[in-house]
VEXPA-267407 format. One record per residue (C-alpha): x, y, z. Coordinates in steps of 0.1 Angstrom, whole numbers, padded with zeros to 4 digits, always signed. Example, Ala and Ser with C-alpha at 12.3 -4.5 7.8 and 13.67 -1.06 7.14 Angstrom:
BEGIN
+0123-0045+0078 +0137-0011+0071 
# end
This chain:
BEGIN
+1221+1202+1900 +1235+1178+1874 +1223+1182+1838 +1202+1153+1825 +1217+1132+1797 +1205+1138+1762 +1184+1111+1746 +1202+1114+1713 +1239+1104+1709 +1265+1132+1708 +1285+1136+1676 +1317+1118+1678 +1335+1133+1648 +1349+1163+1668 +1375+1157+1696 +1372+1183+1723 +1405+1192+1740 +1407+1190+1778 +1405+1223+1797 +1437+1240+1808 +1447+1237+1844 +1446+1275+1850 +1412+1279+1833 +1427+1296+1803 +1414+1290+1768 +1432+1265+1746 +1455+1278+1720 +1439+1292+1688 +1454+1266+1665 +1436+1239+1684 +1401+1255+1679 +1379+1241+1651 +1379+1261+1619 +1344+1250+1607 +1312+1238+1622 +1311+1202+1631 +1298+1178+1604 +1270+1156+1615 +1273+1119+1611 +1255+1104+1581 +1219+1093+1587 +1214+1056+1588 +1197+1041+1556 +1161+1028+1562 +1170+0993+1550 +1201+0989+1571 +1195+0980+1607 +1215+0997+1634 +1244+0975+1643 +1239+0982+1680 +1202+0976+1680 +1192+0949+1705 +1165+0937+1680 +1192+0926+1655 +1204+0897+1676 +1169+0883+1681 +1159+0890+1645 +1191+0874+1632 +1184+0843+1653 +1149+0842+1640 +1159+0847+1604 +1182+0818+1606 +1155+0797+1621 +1126+0807+1598 +1137+0787+1567 +1138+0756+1588 +1102+0760+1602 +1075+0739+1586 +1056+0756+1558 +1024+0758+1579 +1042+0776+1608 +1058+0800+1583 +1025+0809+1568 +1009+0812+1603 +1037+0836+1614 +1034+0858+1583 +0996+0858+1587 +0999+0870+1623 +1025+0895+1614 +1006+0914+1588 +0979+0929+1611 +1007+0944+1632 +1022+0964+1603 +1013+1000+1596 +1005+1014+1562 +1040+1026+1558 +1053+0992+1565 +1029+0976+1540 +1039+1000+1513 +1075+0993+1519 +1069+0956+1517 +1049+0961+1485 +1079+0978+1468 +1100+0948+1478 +1076+0920+1469 +1061+0933+1436 +1093+0931+1416 +1099+0895+1429 +1064+0884+1417 +1067+0900+1382 +1079+0876+1355 +1082+0880+1318 +1069+0846+1308 +1076+0852+1271 +1112+0861+1278 +1117+0829+1299 +1101+0806+1273 +1121+0791+1244 +1117+0813+1214 +1096+0787+1195 +1071+0784+1224 +1069+0822+1228 +1060+0826+1191 +1035+0797+1194 +1017+0815+1223 +1015+0848+1204 +0999+0831+1174 +0968+0825+1196 +0963+0863+1196 +0944+0875+1165 +0935+0910+1175 +0959+0934+1158 +0953+0961+1184 +0964+0937+1212 +0995+0929+1193 +1003+0966+1188 +1000+0972+1225 +1021+0941+1233 +1049+0954+1211 +1052+0984+1234 +1058+0963+1266 +1095+0956+1262 +1122+0952+1236 +1119+0914+1239 +1082+0915+1231 +1087+0940+1202 +1114+0917+1188 +1091+0887+1190 +1063+0906+1174 +1085+0914+1144 +1085+0878+1133 +1074+0876+1096 +1059+0841+1099 +1035+0853+1125 +1024+0883+1104 +1020+0861+1074 +0996+0840+1094 +0978+0871+1106 +0974+0882+1069 +0959+0848+1061 +0934+0849+1091 +0922+0884+1081 +0921+0877+1044 +0948+0902+1036 +0968+0877+1016 +0943+0883+0988 +0954+0920+0988 +0988+0911+0974 +0995+0930+0942 +1014+0915+0913 +1045+0935+0924 +1042+0921+0960 +1039+0885+0947 +1070+0890+0925 +1090+0904+0954 +1080+0875+0976 +1090+0850+0949 +1122+0869+0943 +1131+0866+0980 +1122+0829+0980 +1143+0824+0949 +1173+0841+0964 +1170+0821+0996 +1170+0788+0976 +1201+0800+0958 +1218+0806+0991 +1217+0844+0987 +1209+0849+1024 +1226+0843+1057 +1204+0826+1082 +1195+0852+1107 +1165+0863+1128 +1142+0888+1114 +1137+0905+1147 +1141+0943+1148 +1168+0958+1169 +1206+0956+1169 +1205+0919+1172 +1182+0892+1184 +1206+0880+1211 +1205+0914+1228 +1168+0910+1237 +1160+0873+1236 +1172+0850+1263 +1165+0814+1256 +1181+0781+1265 +1180+0773+1227 +1198+0792+1200 +1179+0818+1180 +1161+0801+1151 +1163+0814+1115 +1128+0827+1112 +1126+0848+1080 +1158+0861+1066 +1153+0896+1052 +1166+0908+1019 +1194+0933+1019 +1181+0969+1024 +1189+0979+0989 +1165+0951+0976 +1134+0966+0994 +1122+0933+1009 +1085+0926+1012 +1073+0927+1048 +1041+0909+1059 +1040+0930+1090 +1039+0962+1070 +1015+0947+1045 +0991+0938+1074 +0993+0973+1089 +0986+0988+1055 +0957+0965+1048 +0942+0969+1082 +0943+1007+1081 +0931+1008+1045 +0900+0987+1054 +0893+1012+1083 +0895+1041+1058 +0871+1024+1034 +0845+1023+1062 +0850+1058+1076 +0878+1077+1059 +0893+1083+1025 +0899+1114+1004 +0888+1126+0970 +0921+1125+0951 +0910+1143+0919 +0880+1149+0897 +0881+1151+0858 +0865+1175+0848 +0849+1196+0876 +0812+1202+0877 +0802+1236+0862 +0774+1242+0886 +0796+1241+0918 +0831+1249+0928 +0856+1221+0918 +0865+1197+0946 +0899+1202+0959 +0924+1175+0948 +0931+1154+0979 +0902+1167+0999 +0891+1144+1027 +0858+1126+1025 +0834+1133+1053 +0830+1102+1076 +0796+1085+1076 +0774+1095+1105 +0750+1075+1126 +0724+1075+1098 +0733+1050+1070 +0732+1063+1034 +0745+1098+1040 +0765+1107+1009 +0802+1117+1014 +0810+1153+1003 +0845+1167+0996 +0857+1190+1024 +0869+1226+1016 +0905+1221+1026 +0935+1208+1008 +0954+1176+1016 +0990+1184+1021 +1011+1155+1009 +1042+1145+1028 +1076+1146+1009 +1083+1112+0994 +1047+1101+0998 +1032+1086+0966 +1004+1112+0968 +1026+1141+0977 +1023+1158+0943 +0986+1161+0934 +0979+1177+0901 +0949+1200+0897 +0917+1188+0881 +0920+1190+0843 +0893+1201+0819 +0884+1175+0792 +0866+1184+0760 +0829+1177+0763 +0808+1162+0735 +0776+1142+0734 +0797+1111+0727 +0816+1113+0760 +0800+1081+0772 +0822+1058+0791 +0822+1023+0776 +0851+1005+0793 +0875+1008+0823 +0907+0991+0834 +0931+0999+0862 +0961+0985+0881 +0984+1000+0907 +0999+1025+0883 +0974+1034+0856 +0937+1040+0850 +0926+1035+0814 +0892+1047+0802 +0876+1040+0769 +0850+1064+0755 +0825+1064+0727 +0843+1094+0711 +0871+1072+0698 +0896+1081+0725 +0913+1062+0752 +0925+1083+0782 +0953+1071+0805 +0956+1085+0840 +0982+1082+0867 +0966+1060+0894 +0987+1075+0922 +0980+1112+0915 +0949+1110+0893 +0965+1132+0867 +0959+1127+0830 +0989+1109+0817 +0982+1104+0780 +0954+1102+0754 +0956+1074+0729 +0942+1086+0695 +0938+1063+0665 +0904+1046+0666 +0881+1058+0639 +0849+1050+0658 +0839+1045+0694 +0860+1023+0717 +0838+0996+0733 +0863+0974+0751 +0899+0974+0763 +0924+0956+0785 +0955+0966+0804 +0986+0944+0807 +1007+0956+0836 +1044+0961+0832 +1064+0930+0843 +1102+0931+0837 +1115+0899+0822 +1138+0892+0852 +1109+0894+0876 +1087+0873+0852 +1113+0845+0850 +1118+0845+0888 +1080+0846+0894 +1075+0815+0873 +1067+0811+0837 +1032+0803+0823 +1019+0768+0825 +0986+0757+0810 +0963+0745+0838 +0934+0730+0818 +0901+0726+0837 +0904+0730+0874 +0903+0699+0896 +0900+0693+0933 +0933+0702+0951 +0949+0686+0981 +0946+0718+1001 +0927+0750+1002 +0960+0769+0999 +0968+0752+0967 +0934+0759+0953 +0936+0796+0963 +0970+0798+0946 +0956+0783+0914 +0926+0807+0915 +0949+0837+0921 +0971+0827+0892 +0944+0821+0866 +0913+0841+0876 +0907+0872+0856 +0911+0905+0874 +0877+0923+0878 +0895+0956+0873 +0903+0946+0837 +0941+0944+0841 +0963+0913+0836 +0998+0903+0847 +1022+0910+0819 +1043+0885+0800 +1077+0901+0806 +1068+0934+0789 +1090+0962+0803 +1062+0988+0800 +1024+0987+0803 +1004+0978+0772 +0968+0987+0764 +0947+0966+0739 +0915+0982+0727 +0887+0974+0702 +0855+0991+0691 +0832+1001+0663 +0859+1004+0637 +0864+0966+0639 +0902+0969+0646 +0922+0957+0676 +0949+0982+0685 +0979+0975+0707 +0993+1006+0725 +1026+1013+0743 +1014+1034+0772 +1047+1050+0780 +1053+1063+0745 +1017+1065+0733 +1027+1046+0701 +1002+1022+0685 +1024+0991+0681 +0999+0970+0661 +0966+0974+0643 +0950+0940+0640 +0922+0936+0614 +0900+0906+0610 +0866+0912+0625 +0838+0922+0602 +0817+0940+0628 +0819+0959+0661 +0843+0944+0687 +0821+0941+0717 +0843+0924+0744 +0880+0918+0750 +0901+0900+0776 +0939+0896+0781 +0954+0863+0795 +0977+0864+0825 +1014+0858+0818 +1010+0855+0781 +1008+0881+0752 +0974+0868+0742 +0942+0887+0738 +0907+0873+0730 +0881+0894+0714 +0844+0888+0707 +0824+0906+0680 +0790+0912+0666 +0801+0891+0636 +0795+0860+0658 +0832+0850+0661 +0859+0852+0687 +0895+0858+0676 +0927+0850+0695 +0956+0874+0689 +0993+0875+0697 +0996+0911+0708 +1034+0910+0711 +1040+0900+0675 +1008+0915+0661 +0994+0882+0646 +0961+0864+0646 +0963+0829+0662 +0928+0814+0659 +0893+0822+0648 +0867+0807+0671 +0836+0802+0651 +0804+0786+0662 +0780+0812+0677 +0750+0820+0655 +0747+0856+0667 +0766+0885+0683 +0792+0876+0710 +0782+0898+0739 +0806+0888+0767 +0835+0866+0775 +0858+0856+0804 +0891+0838+0806 +0907+0814+0831 +0942+0801+0824 +0942+0790+0788 +0904+0787+0786 +0878+0812+0775 +0840+0811+0778 +0818+0833+0756 +0781+0843+0759 +0761+0852+0729 +0728+0866+0717 +0721+0831+0703 +0712+0822+0740 +0742+0798+0743 +0776+0799+0760 +0807+0781+0748 +0840+0769+0763 +0871+0772+0741 +0907+0762+0743 +0928+0792+0734 +0959+0772+0724 +0941+0749+0700 +0910+0769+0691 +0888+0739+0699 +0853+0743+0713 +0851+0721+0744 +0815+0726+0756 +0783+0742+0745 +0759+0753+0773 +0723+0756+0764 +0693+0765+0785 +0685+0802+0783 +0656+0813+0761 +0668+0849+0757 +0701+0866+0750 +0731+0862+0773 +0745+0895+0786 +0770+0885+0813 +0793+0856+0820 +0817+0845+0847 +0842+0816+0849 +0864+0802+0877 +0878+0770+0860 +0851+0749+0877 +0818+0765+0869 +0804+0787+0842 +0778+0813+0852 +0756+0832+0828 +0731+0860+0832 +0704+0866+0806 +0675+0888+0795 +0652+0860+0807 +0660+0873+0842 +0677+0840+0854 +0712+0830+0863 +0724+0796+0853 +0754+0778+0867 +0770+0750+0847 +0798+0726+0857 +0825+0734+0832 +0832+0698+0825 +0796+0688+0821 +0772+0710+0800 +0743+0689+0812 +0748+0698+0849 +0731+0731+0854 +0715+0750+0883 +0691+0779+0878 +0690+0808+0902 +0659+0830+0903 +0651+0862+0921 +0657+0889+0895 +0627+0903+0876 +0646+0917+0847 +0678+0915+0827 +0708+0901+0847 +0737+0921+0833 +0763+0920+0861 +0781+0889+0874 +0812+0882+0894 +0827+0850+0908 +0853+0847+0935 +0866+0816+0952 +0839+0819+0978 +0810+0840+0964 +0789+0847+0934 +0774+0882+0930 +0746+0891+0905 +0731+0925+0896 +0701+0932+0874 +0681+0959+0857 +0656+0956+0885 +0681+0973+0909 +0686+0942+0929 +0720+0927+0939 +0721+0891+0951 +0750+0873+0968 +0754+0835+0970 +0780+0814+0988 +0801+0788+0969 +0801+0760+0963 +0766+0754+0978 +0750+0784+0960 +0731+0792+0992 +0716+0827+0990 +0733+0850+1015 +0719+0885+1008 +0692+0900+0986 +0698+0937+0984 +0675+0963+0970 +0705+0984+0961 +0692+1009+0935 +0661+1025+0922 +0671+1017+0887 +0694+0993+0868 +0726+0981+0884 +0753+0993+0859 +0784+0980+0877 +0792+0955+0904 +0824+0943+0921 +0832+0923+0952 +0862+0912+0971 +0865+0893+1004 +0856+0925+1023 +0831+0946+1004 +0805+0947+0977 +0804+0979+0956 +0775+0986+0933 +0766+1015+0910 +0733+1022+0894 +0714+1044+0870 +0700+1062+0900 +0734+1079+0903 +0746+1063+0936 +0776+1042+0945 +0770+1020+0975 +0794+1001+0997 +0781+0970+1015 +0798+0947+1040 +0801+0914+1023 +0796+0893+1055 +0766+0911+1069 +0750+0926+1038 +0746+0959+1056 +0751+0993+1039 +0784+1008+1051 +0783+1041+1032 +0778+1058+0999 +0811+1066+0983 +0802+1097+0962 +0777+1125+0961 +0746+1114+0942 +0747+1122+0904 +0726+1116+0873 +0740+1081+0864 +0769+1059+0871 +0788+1046+0840 +0815+1024+0856 +0830+1017+0891 +0862+0998+0897 +0882+0995+0929 +0914+0980+0942 +0927+0977+0977 +0936+1014+0981 +0915+1033+0956 +0882+1035+0939 +0875+1050+0905 +0840+1062+0897 +0829+1073+0862 +0796+1091+0862 +0774+1117+0846 +0771+1148+0867 +0753+1179+0855 +0752+1166+0820 +0790+1160+0819 +0811+1129+0821 +0832+1130+0853 +0859+1107+0867 +0864+1107+0905 +0894+1090+0921 +0889+1081+0958 +0920+1072+0978 +0919+1051+1010 +0957+1045+1016 +0968+1057+1051 +0996+1082+1055 +1031+1068+1056 +1037+1078+1093 +1006+1057+1103 +1024+1025+1090 +1053+1028+1115 +1039+1012+1147 
# end
């Protein structure tokens, strides 16, 4: 019976020799030496050449493109129900890549950047930078991050050093010191960007050795720092530790605020291990300071490098702002120090590039908000008590007090450069001008004096007040003073002329603020009065406090007031519309500071509170409750609290700067 044919084809790679006529086996050399090798399996995507379907499908494929679009869609619609799941998955792998399209890659570079500028959520931009090299290169554009800084208000976080670096880069660009090139990260912009137009020169970076300023890094730093202010931070150092409890560890983390508002933050019992090269890597242990009954804090000034504290025991302590360690003690005053100012180091080369001083006069309306903000930034006094230097290579401290002398100190060497005599009574207030070696002091003798602290000379005596000068503020080349004679005065520092006299209070003036347009005073009569600087007759009276108003601060957008009744009030400018009325403390408000993000207040109830400036809600308490708060001052990355704890004067430095590795995203 004949054998049935096999359904599968026989291998064709082995040739079988024909049988011998006598039935003998073929010779041994003709036998195969290895098993037969099967033919390679056909690939799924390649049809069999001999398949009868190929001819029909080839004919249909050639006809399909010529069919009307309606018939094409009808055919595909009828074909889909006939396909199995495997067929559909196979088609999906083929169709999906064809439908995917990188729209940013296909757009001209200018349009791609314009599209990205509509995204203002930094988390979205961070995720987008991980999509592809093209997107990451686009999201490295400095112009876009500069706009992001402006939208989120981080342009106000620029330090003096940052501003000088930006101006230095612009100066070098104008001098032709850069080659026009794209600021995108990666080997080169052309490797990742495909555009019908050539790559534009977006923001040429400085050479690596010049450490160029980056708006992208600045935004990331500011964003993470703000987040730490709300829920993070660490206690960098305490001077001296409280005797009734173990000393807090230098660098200990602050406990995050829980669901209940108002929970104080306590130092955790573990050390912060600084990373090599990090500005906080070397943290010095807390240092014991001699304690006397006169260790009352009277004044505080700080910048990015130093914290300067004036005490009623005749001493001025200087601390390293980055580590919190005691750097130097300035000894020379014969009586208590009541006021001081800090002039930050500004090398002459940077000062010249940054732009020399120009006297602005009274502020006028500007053509743009940006121009107005720039003028305010250049002339407004720093609430932290520091001023931009005048080309001084090292930081300079100017102090005054009960011995009636003004002393000028070189911080690096500790040397007293000048002792300026002239006042006949206690020096009660002191301010330094930006970009000029000029200090203005107010005294209980009823006069103000203008000093050249670089040469150690008196420039002008500003006489006119009939009683003690309690407070003063500067703006450009102008100074306003408040006195116990119930008046405020506006002076020109260069000429010594009294420009305006503001009358209206019927009790002593204890606080004053000035922004070049308006003069604001706080008085023992529990009112706040707002004058137009050019017109002493134009005045508005703000009520709401029930006791002495001793704390004032002006920014370009807000006015904050604090009183002995424990209340803090916030107004919007220029309308002076009340925004928030906060019952912040159970006792007097001893210190108050605001920026565009937060309001920080300290009181005699021993608490330091952080409020959201927009909503007026309490965010957290920054320290463990103590007996009293002397002074509080904060910058963008740290907060300094001087308080009385267990009968001792204590300084706590809180740090909110993120770790260096967090900035690399």
